[in-house]
Phi, psi and omega in degrees: 000136183283150176295135180298341183266003181300329181282356180251014178282141176282121183297128178066030186302313185296320177296320177297318178298315179297317177300314180296322177295322180290315186279329180064189176240151179293143182280055184302328180296338181267347184274140177227064180281167176292145178279132185248000174099200184260122177251005178096023176271136180212154175235117178285164182299336180272006179091357178288127175271137179237146169235116181053041176085355179252134182297137173274113188259353178274109182302325181296323179291319177298316179296322179296312177302316183300328182292336182247029178270142179212140174248123184270170182299336179283001177084359178269149181252138182227152166267124189236131171236171175298341185261334184197164172226140181228155181294146167229117178277121183247122181295318183221266175247149181291342183231160172241133170279117187247346175217151181220140176231131178254125180240133178078192182214163176056212182300341177273356184295147174233137175244124182246132177245147168245135180268174178292352176243022172067024167288139175252125187232121173269109182297135181172205184299325182273342182226071187285158168270145171221158184232138175233163178266131176284161180302330179274007178091354178285183183259134175237106179268142177233150172235138178288128179268305177193156182053235177252019184264129182243163173241133174276130177289136177298167181298318180299316178292328177299316178296320179294321182292317177300318179298318178295321179294320179294333181269352185271147177269122177287146177287113180297329186280355180260005180077015180283338181058227179270013179298120176291153177184184182229147172267141170197131177062029180081007181239138175264123180252102178296140176274093178205155180277130176113000000 
């Protein structure tokens, strides 16, 4: 009999992890180039990248730009190179979590996300989940990708995460009570706003 979770496996996950390990991420946090202003870059809430109002349709270019994205302590997002930094207007989160894989159960469970730009994120202490309330009163979960950059979980993944939370046993010794949540990377993330 097939595992019920077989349909929730991230296709080519191990290859994506190896590719990410080889390419690494640009050391944007260490770069301090001069600020060059706004050149018309934006990321819409649906993950579409725009340059001066026109969609950037080449996935390789979007992935390249995503590798040199940084959100500073002032809350502004920049595209950063060693030579310059420019504004990027972000409607919500710069990335979308588009696939999720759940491995194991209980406190040993791991939740792995793939973003729309093929970042692989193992949810845990370094990549926590957080929840906000949507304008319509619904739940908006985010996972930290790197630095101060988050990925918003797609609606389908939000449903999958809530289903996982309802099946998860909350740790009674942490004061969670009956609060639903999920385990990942040894951390319990209660599903609540705030």
